[in-house]
N, C-alpha and C positions, 0 to 999 in steps of 0.2 A: 504494500500500500504506500509506504513512504517513498518508494522509488518513483511513483507516478506523480508526486507533487512537485510543483515548481521549486527551484532552489530558494531556500530561506523561509519556506512555509511550514516546515516541520521542526519540532523540538524533540530532542531525545528524551525518552521516558525517565532516564536517570536525572534529568534536570527539572522535573516537575513533581509536585505532590498531588496525588489524586485524592479527592475528598468526596463526601456524599453530595449528590446533585442538589439537594436542598438541605442546608446544614441543620436547621432545627425547625421542622414543620410543626405548626401549632395544631393542625387538624389533619384528618385523614387525607390521604393522597388518592385521587381517582385516576384510573387508567382505562384504556381500551385495548383489549387483547384480540388476537386472531384477526387483525385488521389488514393483513397482507398475505398473499398466497404462500410465500416461503415459510412464514411463521406457522401457518396452518399445517403445512406439510411436515415441518419439523415436529410440531406438537403431536400430530397423528402418529408419527413413527415412534416417538418417545413414550406416549401415553396410550397408544392403541385406541385413538379416537377417530372421528370422521376426518377425511382429507378434503372435505368440501368447505369452501369459504362460507362462513355464516351469512345468512340473509340480513341479519341485524347485528349491530355492534355488541360485543361482549364487554360489558362494563363491570369493573371491579374496584375495590378500594383496599388500601393498605393502611394500617395504623401508623402514626408518626414514629413509633419505635422500630418499624421495619426499615426505615431509611438509615442506611449505614454506609460508611466508606468501604473501599475495596480491601483494606487490611484489617477490618474489624471482625 
């Protein structure tokens, strides 16, 4: 991936600190799942579910305590 970027557009992972996308959410986070075909296909293989794209959005929520950084 990095090789496809123009010179100067990428930063080495060793030079950054990855954090949670929302540091301290105060309320539940809402998301939409299975909203593109590759994700539906991946989920169907991993979870033995339908490989058909849902007709309606799959909406879910996560509590604030579920938001963590990559090293947590």
